[in-house]
N, C-alpha and C positions, 0 to 999 in steps of 0.2 A: 254650368254642369257640375253636379256634386262630385266630390272626389272620395276616394276610399277612406279618407280620414274623417269624413262627415257621417259615416254609417258604420255599423258593426253587425256581426252575425246575430247579436242579441235583438236587433230590430226585425229579424225575420222569424217567422214561425218555423217549427220543425218541418212541416210539410213543404214550406217554401224553400227551405234549405235543401231538402232532399231532391226537390224538383230541379234545382240548379245543377245537380251532379249527374244528370243524364241529358241527352240531346233534346232540344225542342222539336226537331225534325231530323231529316237525314244529314244535313250539313250545318245546322246552327244550334247554338246552346240556348237554354231557357233564360229569359231576361228576368230581372227583378229591378225594374227602373226606380221604384220608390226607395230602394236601398243603394242606388247608384251602380247597379250591375247591368250593363246592356247585354243584348244577345250578340254573340260572336259567331262569325262565319269561318268555318274550316273548309279547306278545299284540297283535293289531290293536286300534286304538282312538283315532283322532284325535278322535272325538266320543262315544265310548262303549266300554266294555270288552267285547271279543268273546272271552271265555274259553271255549275248547273243551276239555272234559275227556275226551271219548270220540273219536268220529270227527273228524278234523282236515282242514281245507282252507284254502285262501287265497282262495276265491271267494265266501264267504258261503253255501255250499250246505248245510252241516250246522248243526245246532242249537248254540247257545252258552248260557251261563248268563245269566239275566235281569240286565239292567243298565239304568241310565238312558241313554236316547238324547238327548244334548244337541244343540243346533243344530249342524250341520256347519259347516265353515270358511266356506263361501259365505255363511251367515247371520251368523256371528260377525263377519266382516269388515265387514259393513254397519253394525255398531254403532260402529265406529271408537273402541272403548273398551278399552284394554289392561287396565284394572282389572277390568272385567267378564270378559274372557277369562281373566285370572288366577284369578278365583273359580271359573270353570268348570273350569280346569285343576286346582285344588285338589280339587274334587269328583271329577274323573276319577281323580286320584291316590289318593284315599281308597278309591274303589270297586276300583281295581286292587289295592291292598293287601289289601282284604277278600277278594278272589278269588285271592290268592296269586300275583299277577303282579308281576314284578320290573322289566320294561321295557315301557312302553306305546309302541307304534309310531305315532308322530306327534309334532308336527304335520307336515302336508304343506304345504310353502311354495313349490312350483313356481309360476312366473308363468303367468297366463292369457294365453298368447300368442294363442290363437284361441278364440272362444266355442264352437267345435265340439268341443273336447276333452271326451271322455266322463266324465272324472274331475274336471272343474272344481269340482264340489260339494265336493271334499275340499281345495281350495286357496283361499287367501284373496283374492287380488287380481291385477289387471294391473299394480299398482305395487309396486316392491320395498321402498320405505320402509314402507308400510302393512303389507305382508306380514311384514317383519322385526320390526317393533315388536310386532305382535299375536302372531307366532310365539314371540318371546322371552317374552311374558307367559304364553303357554300352557305353555312349558317350565318357567318358574319356578314356576307353580302346581302342575303335576304333581310336580315334583321336591321341592317343599316337603313332600310327604308321604312321602318316602323311596323313591319310585319313579323309575326312570330314564326319560328321554324318548329318542326316536329321531327326529331331524329328517330328513325325507325329501322328495324322492328326489334325491340329489346325483349328477348335476346335469343340467340342461336336459331333463328328462323332461316334455315339454309336450304329449304326445299319447299316445293309446292305440294308434293304428294302427301295427302293426309295432314296437311298443315294445320287444320283446325283443332286437331287433338293429339297428334303424334308427340311422344315424349322423346326429346333430344337428350340422350343419356351421355353426359360429358363429365370427365374428371375435372377437378377444380383448377389444376395447373393449366390444362388446355383452355378452359374458360378464360382464365386470367391473362394468358399469353397470346391467344389467338382471337377469341370471340368477343372479349370485353374491351380491349385497348382502343379500338376506334371510337366506341361510345365514350369511354373514359376521357380520351383526348378532347373530344368535342365538348363534353360537359364541363371539363375543367378549363379549357382554353377559350371557348366561344360562348358559353352560357346560353344554350338554347332555351327558348321560352317553354317548350314542351318536349317530352319524350313519349313515344308511342310504344306500349307494350305489345308483344306479339300474341298470335293465336295459340301457339304450341305450348306443350308442357316442357319444363326444364327439369330433368331428373325426377319426373313423376308429378310435379306440381305445375299447374297452369301458370304461365308468366304473369297473368293478371292477378293471381292469388298468391304470388310468391313474395312474402315480406323480406326474405333474404335478398332477393333481386332488387325490388323496388324501394325498399327502405334502408336496409343495412348497407348494401353495396352502393346503390345509386345516390342516396341522400346522405347517409352517415359517413361513408368512406370518400365519396367523390364530391360531396358538397352541393349536390343539385338542389336548387331552390325553386324550380319551376313546377309546372303541372304535369302529371302523368295522365295521358289519355289512352283509352283502350283502342286497339284496332277495331274496325267496325264489326260488331257482333262477337267480340272476343271474350265477353264477360258471361260466365255461367252462373256464378254465385256472387251477387252484388255485394252482400255484406262481407264475405271473405275477401273480395277484391278491394273493398274500401279499407278494411283493416290492413291489407298488405301494402297499400299505397297507391292504388288506382283511383285517382281523384274524379275523373270524368269518364262516364260510360257513353260511348257513341255506337250507333245513332240513337235517336229517340226510341223509347220503349213503351209508349202509350201509358206511362206512369206506373207500370207494373212493378218494376224493381224499386222505384222510389218508395212505394208503399212497404216493400220488404224492409228497406233501411229504416223507415220511420217506426215500423212495428218492432224492429230489433232494439231501437233506442227505448221505446216505451216499455218493453219487457225487461229492460236491464241487460240485454245481451250485447249491446253496443254502446259505448260511451259517446254521448253527444259531442264531446270534444273532438272526436275523430271526424265527425261531420263538419264541425266548425273549421277544422284545419283544412279540409278539402275545399270548403267554400272560400276560405281566405286565399288559397292558391288560385282559385278561379278568379277572384277579385283582383289578385295581383296581375294575372294575365290580362284582364280587361284594362287595368290601369296602364299596363305597359304598352299595349297596342293602340289605345285611343289617345295617347300623348302625341301622336303624329298629326301632321296637317290633314285637313279634311279631304282634299282631293288632289290628284295629280293627273297629268296627261302622259300618254305613251307615244313615243316616236317609233312606230312599228318598222319603218324603213331602217332606222338606226339599229334596232334590235335584230333585224334580219342580217344586217352587215356583221353584227357581233356574233350571231349564230354561225355565219359562214367562216369568220375568222377562227372561232373556237373549233369548229369541225375540222378545218384544214390543219390546225396545229395538233390535232389528235389522231390524224390518220397515221398508220404505221406502215412504212415500207419494209416488208418482210424480206423481199428478194428483188434483186435488180441486176441480173446477169447481162453482160455485154452492154451495159449502159442503155438498156432498152428504154429507160425513162431518164429525163423528161422527154416528152414527144417533141420532135422538131416542128418548127413553125409552118413548114410546107409538107406536101405529100398527101397520101391517102390514108385515112383512118377509118376503120370499120368498128363502130360501136355495136356490140352484140349482147342481147339479153333484155328481157322485158323490163328489168329494174333499171336499165340504162335510159329508159324513157319515163317510166313510172317508178320513181324512186321509192324504195322501202326505207323509211327514216326513223321509225319509232316502234316500240313494243306494244303488245296488247294488254288489256286489263284496265285497272283503275288509274293508271298514269296516262292513258290515251288522250292526246291533246287534239283539239280542233284547230289545226294549224292555220295561221293567217294566210300563208302562201307556201308553195312547195316548188323548189327548183328541180329541173330535169338535167341529169348529167350530159346527155347528148346536146341539148340546147345550149348549155353553158360552154361546152367544148367548141361549138360552132362560133360562139361569141369570141372566145379566146384564141381561136385558130382561124382567123379570117383568110389566111393564105393557104389553107389546107382544104381538102375535100373530105368532109365528115359524113359518112353514110351510116345507116342504121338497119339492123335486122332484129326481129323479135327474138329468135333463137329458141325460146321455150314459152310455154303458156302455164302460168301458175294455177289457172282454173282447171287445166286438164281437158279443155273442150276442143282445142285445136290438134291437128295431126303433128305429133312430136317429130316424126321422121322428116316431114316436109319442112317444118321450121328449121330443123338442124341442117338440112341440105341447102336451104336458102342462105343460112348463116355461113356455112363453109364456102359456098361460092363467092359470097361477098368478101370473106376474109382472104381468099386466095388472090384477089386482085388488089389488096391493100398493102401498104407498107407496114402497118401495125394494126393488129386486131385487139380491141379492148373488150374483154368479156366481163360483164357486170352480172354477177351471180350471187345467190345467198338464200336465206331462209325466209319463209312467209310467216305471218302471224299464226297460221294454223300449225306451224312447226314449233313455235316457241311463244309462250305467253304466260302471264299470271294465271294461276289455277291448275297448271299441270307441268310436269317435268318431261324433258326429252328422254327418249329411249336409246339414242345413238348420237354420234357426232358427225354423221355424213351429210353432205349436200344432197338435195333431191337427185335421184339416179339419172333423170333426163338432163340435168345440168352437168353432171359429171361426164356423161356421154358427149355433150356439146363441147365442153372444154377440151376434151381429148381430140375430138374431131377437128375443131378449129385450130388447135395447136399443131396438128399434123399438116394443116394446109397453109397456115399463115407464115410470113417471113419472120415476124415477131409477134408473140402472144403475151398480152398483159391481162392478168385477172384482178378484178376489183371485187372484194368480198363485202357483202352487206349482211350482217348477222349480229344478234344480240348476245349470243353465247358462242363460245369457241367451236369451230368446226375443224375436223381433221382435213389435212391437205393431201393425204396419201391417195395414191392412185392416179394423180395428175400433176402434182407439184413439180416433178422433175422434167415435165414436158413443156412447161411454159417458161418465159424469160423473166417475168417480173410478177410479183404478187403485192397488191396494196390492200391492207386490211382497213376498211372504212367503217366497220362496226354499224351501228345505227346512228347516222350523223345528224339527225334533226332536219328541219325543213329546208335549211340552206345547204344540205349535204351535196346536192348536185353541183352547185358552184364550187364547194370545197374540193370535191373530187377532181373537177376540171382544173382548179388552181394547182393541185399537186401534180396531176398528170402532165401539165404543160410547163411546170417549173415556175409558175408565178409565185407559188409558195414552196419553199424547201421543206420536205417532210421532216418532222422532228418528234413524232409520236414514238412512244416506247411501250412495249407490252406490259399491261398491268396484271396479266395472268399468263401462265404457261400454255403453249400449244403442244399437246401431247401427240405422240405417234399413234397410240391406240387408246381406246376407252379403257381397256383392261390394264393399262399402265397407270391410271390415275389412283391417287392414294386412298380415296373413299370407295373404290370400285366394289369391294366385297361388303361394304356396309352402307350402301345407298340404294334405295331410300328407306331401308329398314323393313320390319315385318311385325305384324300383330301389334300395331300401335306403338312400337319403339324403334328408334334408330340409334344404333350404337356408334359413337364417334371413336372407333377403335384405332384410328391412325394417330390419335392424340395431337401433339403439336406439329406433326409432320404433314402439313397441309401445303399443297401447291409445290413451289420450287424447293421448299424446305425438305420435302420428301424426295423429289427427283435428284437433288444434289447429294443428299445424304445416302440414299440407296444406290446411287450410280445408275439411275434409270434414264436413258437418253430421251430427249424430246425433240420435236421438229424445230421449235424455236423457244428459247428460254425466257422466263420472266425478265423484263427489262430490255429485251432486244428491240432494235429498230435502226434502220439505215437512213443515210442522208445523201444529198447530192453534193455535199462538200465534205471535207475531212477535218479532223481535229487532233491536236497533239496535247498530251497532258504531261507536265513537268513539275518538278519541285514538290512531289507528294511528301507530306510530313504529318506526323501525329504528335501533339504536345499535351502532356498531362496537365490538367488544370487543378486537380485535387486528388483525393484518394480514389475516386471512382468516376471522374469526369475527364473529358479530353476535347481538344479542338483539332479538327482535320483541316489541312490546307492543301490546295493544289492549283496550279496555274493552267488554264485552258486557252489554247490558241487555235483560231480558225486558219488552217493551212491550205484551204481550198480557194476557189475563185468566185464563190458566191456567198451571200449572207446565209447564216444558218443558226440553228439553236441546238445546244448539246445538254444532255442530262448527266450530271455528275452523280454517280451512285456509290454509296459507302455501305459496305457490309462488315459484320463482325463475326469472327469465329471464336467461340469460347474454348477455354482449356478443358481438360478433363474435370468433370464435376459430378456430384451425386445423382444427376438426372440425365436422361438422354438429351443430346443437344443436336440441333440441325447443323449441317456442314457450314452454313453461313446464313445470316439474317440481315435484311435491309435495316439499317439504323440511321440513315440520313440521306438526303438527296437535294439537289438544287438544279434549276434549269437556267441556262445563260444564253443570251443572244449576242452573236458576234459577227461583225463585218469581216470580209476577207483580210487576213493579216492581223486582225485585232486579237488582243489577249486580255484576260481578266483573271484575277486570283479569287478563288472561291474558298470560303471558310464555313465549315459545318460543325456545329457543337454536338458532342455526344454526351448526354446526361447519364446519370446513374442507371436509369432503366435500359440504356443501350447495352449494358453489361450484365444485367440482372436476370435471374430466373425466379419463378414463383416456388417457394419452398412450402410444401404442404404440411410439413411438421411444424413450421413456425407461423404458417398462415401470413406470410409476408414476402416481400421481394428481397432477394439475397444475392450478393455478389460473391462468387467463389474466387478464391485466390489463384493466381497463376498468370501465365502469359496469354493475352488476348491478341489475336491477329486482326488488325484493322485493314480492310481491303478496299482499294479503288478498283471498280469493275465496270466493264461495258454492259454487263448483264449478270444475272445470278450464276452463270456458268463460267464466264470468261473474265478472269482477274487480271488487272493491268499492273497493279503494284500492291505491295504488302508492307506494313510496318507492325512491329510487335510492341505491345504496351503491357508492362508487368504491373499487376494490381495486387495489393496486399489482401484485398477482399475482406469479408466480414468474419469476425471470430464468432463462430456459432457454437454455443454450448448446449448440448443435449443432456439433461439430467439422467444419470444412470440409476437403474433399479435392478432388482433381482430378475426382472423380466426382460432386461435389455440383453441383446445377443452379445456373446463374448467378443465378437469382432469389434463392437463398439467399446467394450471395456478395454481391450488391449490397444485399441487405436486412440484412446483418450490421452491427451498430453500429460495428465497427472496420474490417472488411474493405471494406465498401461505400464509405465515404468515401475510403479509401486507393486503391481501384481507380479511382474517379472521378478522383481527383487525378492518378493515373498516366496515365490515358487522355487527359486534357486538358492534360498538362504541355507547357509551351512556348507555349500559346495565351493570348491576352489574355482578361481576365475575361469580356468580352462574347462573344468567340468561343467560350470554353469553355461558357458558359451556352447559347448557341445550339446548339452541338454536342450537348450532353447532351439538350436538348429535342428536337432533331431525331432523336436516337437512341432516344428513350423508347419509341416504338412498336416499333422493332426489338427492343429489350430485352424488351418484353412478349411479342413473338412468339417469342422464343428463350428465355424464362425457364426452361423445363424442360430446356434443353440443358446437358449436363455441361460443366464448365469446360475439360476437355481438348479437346473439340470446338470450343468457342467461341474458343479461342486462334487457330484457323486463320482466323477471320473478322475479326480485328483488322488495321487497316491498318499497324500497326507493333508490334513485340514489346514486351511489358511489361519493365520493368527487371529485370535478372537477380537472382534470389533473392527477389523481392517475394512471389510466391505462397507459397514455402516459409515465409517469415517470417510471412505472414498465417495460414497453416494452423497454424503453431505457436501463434500468439496465440489461435486459436480453440479450442484444447484446453480442456476443463473446468477444468483446474488454473490456466489463465491467464485464465479468464472470470470475470465477477462472480459472487459467491456466491449460490446459490439460496436463496430465502426459506424453503424447506421445511426 
């Protein structure tokens, strides 16, 4: 087979080259075999391979080949375990290879700005660090099998409402600190084969047509060397998109836009070198994926076991009063709820997988509790065809005779899916009635939640003994739920997103999903727990929360500076309980006062450790410069402010266990002074300030000068935002000739102290 070194774009005609840059059909690219470029197959699959061989669609409407449905990102994120995500990625890559897929479209790493986003089940977290670390592990796992990943959706695609055209209006600091970092981490640490641009506009420009986004930031700043592919149908102006950096338009377009590109080249409106660059990137992708072995086999039983292990490690035990869990090996257990028999395990839309098999929670409980009597009642009917009152009465009667009632409730695909956003956070009303009725009749009531987006627990939370958040756990979720309920697996999941008390408490409440084609990100960097902790808004359960059946002790917490703006955190974790368990070490940083609004604390490092009873381990976490930096819009760069930073060991975003202070010198930032600069900047400047003060008090005795400046302090504060050119008119006497020009020259960066960066 010919390699890329045997052929060049010069061997292709212009029409052949433009044809390569749009899909051959819905899922494959156009080949140019004579030039050594084969057709490549792309397929949906953040959590399972959706390989369609006949009828094709992007909404999960048509059948696809059987594949393992692993836990979606909403579940995997709660595991806080990049090694586990990497293993799932490897399995996904292997199945993709077996099905002839060259690029698997995922992971999705958009931030969960609002819990209402209908596609939140495909995304990891409200926190960019957690999203980026887990996303990078996913990419490394998939690509270790010779399959390319496609990190999506770049950028700020945080809602389904009007997603094809809405303009996400976001300030640059918020983009850099919240919505870009997950993509940046993955691009710089995991080298994904492709990045998928989103449908929406970013500050008025379609993502597919944004040169700033796709070339300046993605390629020039982050060093991305792969291929940019459009989301399916995201390109409106093919020439503009190509100029911006969108290399491949998907799906096929019946050659219409290919002709537009060729015509633009022939008319001189588009340099053919731009086409050649995109073709070279496509060739690079082809070379990268075809270097793998020709075929592999898949052990679907092994992958099902991995799916079960992953799901079990990602379940979050939110509440466990009176040690309601784990269930005892004997006694009577009433499993109540339609989902207890027919598991809801994945979301709707383009990621919908034709699962190879699906476990049932009640069946798996019967396997794990052979000494117990496990009964079942439907409790509710998601189709609405059955008598809700009759189903509820049957469930209450069964619960009254049981030692423990396990209610399996949640949302349906009609409640949450790609394509639309939710309007509220409530469970279906008939399920809420069921939970309250069963809780009133049962000796112990345990609620298992199945949902891709956060639901409110208000109205029934205080009436039940335990709550287990199972998210959408994938095809083996039934077994995973049984594993945790019975104690076969000790729960170790932690919330990757906050659980609010009310929808009105959420930071984007007043700005979601926007209006008249625009959505304003008015909350800025205060997303998720950053807002709740900073504004003092209580939540039902904070980001990072999760219980265990064992206990852990943390000792020897220390923070050691490694350089001017880096540090290493150390802590010893001991399992002080009587069973094996896993613990997530969470490190947050609180910044000192600085020129920008700062969250109360931000996650800056984490690690998950597994310990036997009585076992200890010492964890070390590195905090790099970015852990202490903010994006300075005046410098267009990351900046570390000087001062004391509090490094915190915490159980979650709200409960801090230990704090250490780290004093950083920070960056010496010089802002050139002009006559348009406010006088607050002039008097605050380390050189200009004292010089101005001296000039204004020249000729006065020391006591008179001191009194004059103290007397003028309030006036200076009042006028601090006034430009120097206006301020000069307020002075009782003119400043020495040439003084301001001299001070402005001294304030230029070349004359200022050197920046630590």
